[in-house]
N, C-alpha and C positions, 0 to 999 in steps of 0.2 A: 505494499499499500505505500509506503512513502517514500519511496523510490519513485513510482508512478506520480505521487504526489509533488516532490520535487521535480519534477521535469515535463509538468504538465504543462506549463509556457511555450514548450516547443511542438505541443499536439494542436491539431484543427480540431475547429466546434464539434463537428459528429465524435469524433474519437473521444472527447472530453466528457460529450452526454455519454456517451456508451459504457465508460471505465466510471462514471459515476455511479448510474442505473445498474451495474454489474457490482460494484461496491454496497451500493445500499440493499441490494438482495444480499449478498452476503452479511451483510450486519443485522437485517432482519431473519434472517435462520440462523443466527448464532454462529457462521461459519467461521470467522474471524472475530478476536475479541477487541471490546470497546476500548481496553487503553492504547490501542494501537493509533488515536488520534490526539493523547496527550500532548506530543511534541508542536502540533499546530497551534501558532497565534495567530490570530486574529484582528490585526492591528496594520494602519493602512500603509505602514512601512514596512511589514513584513511577506504580504501578500500581494500577489499580480492579478491583473484585470482576468486571467483564466482561472487562477487558484480560488478566487473567489467565486466565478462561475460553478466551476466544478463542486465547492462544498455548498454551495446554492441548490446545484440538482440533488447532490447528495442526500443532504439533510430533506430536501423536498421526498425525496425518493423514499425514504427511511419514515417518513410522517405522514404518506400515502397509504404505504404497508402496513403499519401499525394501525391505520384505521384514526387517525387524528385530524 
């Protein structure tokens, strides 16, 4: 997860969306641990536009899967 997240700025929009949906599904199915998200910092200086888009789609996918 972290290697994909750290290199997300190199990806195009469709690949970012697909990766976010994949990881959202893996989090929802508990295939990967939530502690993986711990190193991510949500500040304007530490994220790129691509990373923010990835996180938005990821969290939205998790929320939809959980029925929130």
